[in-house]
C-alpha positions, 0 to 999 in steps of 0.5 A, spaced: 672 874 421 670 877 428 663 873 428 667 866 426 672 868 431 667 869 437 663 864 435 669 859 436 670 862 443 663 860 444 664 853 441 670 852 446 665 854 452 666 861 453 660 865 455 663 871 458 667 874 452 670 881 453 671 886 447 677 891 446 677 895 440 673 901 437 665 900 437 662 906 432 661 903 425 666 898 427 665 891 423 669 887 428 664 890 433 658 888 429 661 881 428 662 880 436 655 882 437 652 878 432 656 872 434 653 873 442 646 874 440 646 868 435 648 864 441 643 867 446 649 871 450 647 878 452 652 883 450 654 886 457 657 894 457 662 892 462 665 887 458 666 892 452 672 897 452 671 902 446 678 904 445 682 906 439 685 900 434 692 901 437 697 898 442 696 904 447 688 903 446 689 895 447 693 897 453 688 902 456 682 897 454 685 891 458 686 896 464 679 898 463 677 891 464 681 890 470 679 896 473 672 894 472 673 887 475 671 884 469 670 876 470 670 875 462 674 868 460 676 870 453 677 877 450 676 879 443 681 884 441 680 888 434 687 887 431 694 885 432 696 892 435 690 892 440 692 885 442 699 887 443 697 892 448 692 888 452 698 883 453 702 888 456 697 890 461 696 883 462 703 882 464 704 888 468 698 886 472 702 880 474 698 875 471 704 871 469 700 864 470 696 866 464 698 863 458 695 866 451 691 862 449 692 856 453 688 859 459 683 863 456 681 864 449 684 870 446 683 872 439 685 878 435 683 879 427 688 882 422 694 878 422 701 882 421 708 880 421 713 883 425 
């Protein structure tokens, strides 16, 4: 599913795609990497936030990307909780003009009802 999601972002024209989530032995990270490699897009360490799969991890991961001045046009979050934390960081950075997913591709995997 991660491979398909990142491939879709690439189809939409995104070439700078960040990753927020765990990387060690993580199937979704492997799918992210395979999709980029298949499209001939380099995997840039500056676009990777290796954080726990949680709301707090997503929040920290987004802040890591902001601190790096990451210029990614899309973020792939490993799960819903990670995406929720990342969205909180986006809001706190005063980026109200960003409409998810209208402004950039912002996908996550593993849908949950709340």
